[in-house]
N, C-alpha and C positions, 0 to 999 in steps of 0.2 A: 129476889131483887138483885142480889149480887150476880147471879147468872145472867140476868138481862144486861147488866152493866158491862160484863165481859163481852157479850155478843155485840153490844153497841160499839165498843172499842174496836172489835175486829171489823165490824161493818165500816166504821170510819176509816180504818186502814185500807180497806178495799176501795173506798171512794177516792181517797187521796193518793192511792198507789204506793203508800208507804208500808212496806211489809216487814221491815226490820227496824226496830226501835234502837236508839243509841242512848246509853246512860253513862254518867260518870262512874268510875270504879276506883275506889280507894278506901283506905282505912287509916285515918290519921287524927292528930290532935290540933292541926293548924286550921282546918276548915277550907283549905285550898286543895283543889283536886284538878289534875290535868289529864289523867288517864281516861280514855273513852273506850267503852265496851259495846260491841254489837250484841244485842240481845237475840239469842237464837230461838229459844222457846218461851221466853218471858214476854209479857205484854205491859209491863210498867217498870218504873224506876223507883227506888227507895232511897231515902236519906234517913238514917236512924242515928240518933245522938244520945250517947250515954250522959247522964247528969255529971257535969264537971269532968268529962272525959272525952273519949274519941268519938268521931263521926264515921260511919260506914256508909258508903254510897255504892250502889250496884243495881243490876237488873233483878227483877223479881216477878213472879206470877201475881197478878192482881188478886187472885183468890187467897194468896198467902199474906196479903196486907191486912192483917187482923192482929190485935194485941196478943191474944193467947197463942196464935201460930208463930208470931215473931219471938215470943218468949221461948218457944221450943227450938226455933231455928238459931237463936243467938243466946244460948244459956249462960254464957259468961258475962253478958251485959245485964246488970240489974238496974232498974229505974231508968227508963228511956222515953224519949219522944220520937215520933216518926212521921214521915210524910210520904205518901205514894202519889205518883203522877204518871201521865201517859203520853207525854210529848218528848221529842228528842232533847236530851240534855237538861231535862226539867229538874233534876235532882242536884243542881248546883246550890251553893250556899245562899244565894239571894234570889231564888226563883219561885217565890210563893205564888205569884200570879200566873205563872206558866202552867200550873196544873189545872187551872180553870179554863183556859183558852180553848182547848180542843173540844170541850163539851158545848161551848157556845156555838161552835161551828157545826155541831151535829144537828141542831134544831131544824134547819131547813131540810136536811137530808132525811131526818126522821119523819117530818111531816109528809114529805113526798112518799116515803115508804109506807106510812100509815094509810095514806090515801089509796095507794096501790092495793093494800090488803082489804079495804072496805068495799 
């Protein structure tokens, strides 16, 4: 299932002509982030928040957006919440709806693709 999701994200990027994702990149306690990073090999953005502590925002491979994998990648952070998304700058502090929008745009393209395969 996860592999299909990655393929769908890449297909969406081909359809829209968007080949490089941009994410906020910072590690702070304020929740404000102004640095923008071009994602070279990653296909999603992450916002990971330590309980009562700092928030880290950066590019990430979608396959790494898993609780156990994130614990390995961020061993100094205990107890955290995270959110992965796949649209430009979707890992800002107030962008919870932005992570859903690209998938709603995929439906017509996927139906067309499915029809072509049948």
